[in-house]
N, C-alpha and C positions, 0 to 999 in steps of 0.2 A: 344661273351664275353667268353663262355666256351672254345672256341678254343684258344683265347689269354691266358687264365689262364693256360691251360695245357702246352702250349708252353713256357710260362714264367717259370713254374715249371721245365720243362725239361731243359731249359737253365740254371737255377739255379743249378740243380743237376750236369750238365756237368761241370760248373765252379768249383764246390766244388770237383768233382772227380780229376780235373787237379791239384787243390791246394793241395789236400791230397797226391797225388802222389809225387809232388815236395817236400813237407815237409817230407814225409817218406824217400825220397832219402837222404836228409840232415841229418836226425836223424840217419840213418843207418851208415853214415860216421862218424858223430860226437860222437855217443854213442855206437859204435859197441861193446865195452867191457862191457857194462851194460846190454846187452840182453842175455837171455838164447839162446845158438846157435840154438837149435831146433825151438824155438819160432820165432827167427829172420828169419830163413830159410823159415819157413812156411808162415810168413807174407810177406816176400819178394816175395815168389813164387806167392802168391795170388794178391798182389798189383802191382807188377812190372814185374815179369818174366813170369807168365802164362797168366793172364789177366792184361793188363796194364791200370790202371785207367785213366792216361793222354790221351792215344790213344782212349779209349772209349769216354771220354769227347769231344775230338776234332772231332771225327766222328759224334757224336750227334750234335755238333754245325754245322757241314757241312750239315747234313740232315735238320736241322731246317732252315738254310739259304736257301736251295733249296726249302723248303716248303713255305717260306715266301717272300723272296726277289722278285722273278719274279712277284708275285701278287701285289707288291707295285707299279708296273708300270701301273697297270690298272687304266684307267681314268686320267692318267697323261701324260706329255710329258717328253722327255729325259732331258730337262733343269731342271725341277722340281725334277726328280729322282736324278740327279747329285748333286743338292744343298742339298737335304735331306740326301743323303749318306755322303756328305762332312761334314755337321754339326753333323751328327750322329757319325761318326768314328774318325775324326781327333782331335777335342779338347781334349778328354780324352787321346788319343794316344800321342799327343804332351806333355800333362801334365806328363805322365809316363816317357817320355824322360827327361824332365826338372828335375823331382825328382831324376831320376837315376844319371844324371851328377852332380847334386848338392851334392850327396853322394859319388859317385865314382870318380868324377873329369872328365875333358874333354877328350874325345877320340880324335883321329885325326880328324881335322875339316872336311875333305872331307867325312869321314865316318858318322859324325854327320849330315852333310847336306843331304846326301842320305837317312839316317834313317828318317829324317823328311818327306821325300816323301812317305814312306811306301813301296817303290819299290827297296830297297837297294840290295836285293839278286839278282835281275835281272841285276844289274850293277856290281856285283862281290864284294859287301861289306857285311860284317857280321852284323847280327842283334845286336843292343845294348842289347836287352832283348830277351831271347830265344824264348818266346812265339810269337814274331812278325811274325814268318814264316807262321803261318796260315792266318794272315791278308792279306798277299800278294796273297794267293790263293783266298781269299774272293774277293779281288779287281779284279782279273782276271775274276772271275765268274760274277761280276757286269758288266764288260765291255762286256762279252759274252752275257749277258741278254739284255744289251742295243742294241747290234748289232742285236740280234734275234728280238727284239721289232721293230727296225727300218725296218727290212726286212720282218716283219709280220710273223715270224716263231715261236714266243713265244707261239702262240695259236695252233700250229700244233703238236699234241702229237705223231703222227706217225713219224714225223721228229725228235722230241726230243728223242723218243725211239731209233731210229737208231743212233742218235748222241751219246747217252749214251753208246750203244754197241761199237761204234767206239772208244770212249774214253777208254773203258775198253780194247779193242784190242790194242790200241796205248800204253797203260800202260803195257800190256803183252810183246809187242815188246821191249819197253824200259827196262823192267825187264830182258829180255833175254840178251840184250847187256850189262846190268850192271853185270849180272852173268858171261857171257862169257869173257868179257874184264876186269872184276874186277875194274870197274870205278864207282864211286858214282854218277850215273846219277839221275836227279830229278824225281824219280818215284812218289813222293808225290803229285806233281802238277796235272798230269792227273787223278791220283787216287782220289784225293780230289774233283776235278771237277766232276768226274763221280758220286761220292756220292751225291754231290749237285743236279745233274740232276735227280738222283733217288728220292731225296726229292721232286723235282718238279713234277715228274710223279706220285708219291704217292698222292700228293695234288689233282691232276686232277682226279685220280681214286676215291679217297675217297669222293670228292665233287660231284661225279657223273656228271661231265661236259659232255655235249652231244658229244663233238668232240672226246672223248676217246672211241675207239672201244672196245667192251667187250672182243674180242679175246686177247687183250694185257693183261688184268687182272693184276695180280701181277707177270707176267712172268719175269719182269726185275730183281726181287729179285733172281730168279733162275739163271739168267745170271750172276748176280753179284757174287753169291756164286761160280759158275763154274769158272769164270775168276779169282776171288780173290785167290783161292788156289794156282794155278801155279804162279800168280804174287808174292805172299808172299814167296813161296819156292825159286823162282829165285832171287827176289830183296833183300830179307832179310835173306839169308842163311849165310852171312858173317857179322861180327861185324865191322862197320865202325866208331866206337866210341860212339854208342848209345845203346849198348847191344842188337843188333838186333838178333832176332830169328824168323823164319818164322811163327811158331805156335802162338807166342804172337801177331803178327800183325793180323793174320787170325782170331783168336778167339776174339780179342778185337773189330775188325771192325764188325764181325758178331753179337757179343753181343750188340753193339751200335744199329744195325738195329732192333734187338729184343726189346730192351728197347724203341726205338722210336715207334714201333708198339704197344707195351703195353700202352704207354701214348696216342697214337692216338685213340685206340679203347676204352680204359677204361676212358680216360679223367681225370686221376689222378691229383689232385691239392689240395693244402691247402695254407693258408696264409704264412706259414713259407717258403715253396718252392717258392711261388710267389714273396716274398721279395727278395730271392736270385736270382730269375730270373730278377728282376729289376736291381740289381746291378751286374749282371753276367759279363757284358763287362768290367766294372771298376775292378771287382774282378779278372778277367782273366788277365788284363793288369798289375795290381799293386801288386798282391800277390808275384811275384818273387822279388819285392823290399822289401815289408814289412815282408814277412815270411822268405825269404832266405838271405836278407842282413841286414835289421834293427834288426830283432829278434836275430840273432847271436851276434850283437853288444851289445844288451841289456843283453844277457846271459853272455857275456864276462865281462861286467862291473859289473854285480851283480852275482858272482859265486854261491850264495845261490840258484839261480834259475836254475842252471845247471843240468837239468834232462830232459829225453825225454818228460815227462808229461808237465812240464812247457814250454818247447820249443813249443810243439804242441798247448797248450792253448794260449800262447802269440802270436804265429804266426797266428793262426786262428782269434783270437779276433782283433788283430791289422789290419789284412788284411780286415776284414769285416768293421771295423770302417772307415778306409781310403777309401775303395771302396764306402761306403755309402755316405761319404762327397763328393767324386768325382761325384757320380751319381746326387746328389741333387744340387750341386753348379757348376758343369761343364756340365755333360751330358744333364740333363734335361733342363737347361737354354739355351744351344746352340741349342738343338733340337727345342725349342720354337722360337729362333731367326731365324732359318732356315725356319720354317713354316711361320713366319711373312714376310720374304723376298719373299717366294713363293706366298703368298696371295697378297702382294703388287704389284707384277709384273705380276699377272695372267691376 
């Protein structure tokens, strides 16, 4: 129970960090003239340019997935795993798409169809909502875990250690070609997967699983830091439209690892962060709609509310309310349906 609680708290904080970063980006654009230039630059530097709250949150999510998802296969078969993941991920995801198109209108039908699969990027179609990119990496990780489970490698920590190093090496090679040819190659995919594998290895070490050899210890974190620096310098030295700077990526990902370890060893949790942990997936999916689309509509309709403070309050409150409704009326209910189906055909 303690493990679940600190993980929930960590998920909640990660979702809030991503939301804060996105809200701040809009506020800076919308109310640039209302901020003291020095204050704006300092805040921008801390939230977006030096440490990036969004990247910290995403990296934490990846570590949590690596820590949790492979263990959800224990005592189950692949059919049960697939059903549980389907009912966990897709209903809220589809709802976010429905809400988005109801506000913004229909995109090209072919783009909409592929977005419903969650694999749109792999077929060359843009995400309808920007945060969808991380979910595709999550799905690839699920497929890899399923394959490793099938071939009985998910319990082989020596193999997983080598696989993680190989992923980091592949990311470094991809980063080199991205740097040399100035092509926006998908470095985030192998890097995100390697972070998830690190989460899995940390789980094994922390739980004291017998198959983990002591010589491995936490050496994987040293490998990660050694590989991450040149990866970030090579892959994120040029701005491809997302304000890339190598130090921002390096510092954000390393801080995410530090935050994860603090929660792992300290077990930090409280009811407030646990609540945000419960609604974290819905909050992650829906805040781009509620905070970045609906909130500006409200502000434009009621100019008296046009201020950075009101924008922040409305954006956060509305996001939390909609995410809470989505969790209790969609997420929770479909998870229960998935469990009933699994038990029925067991």
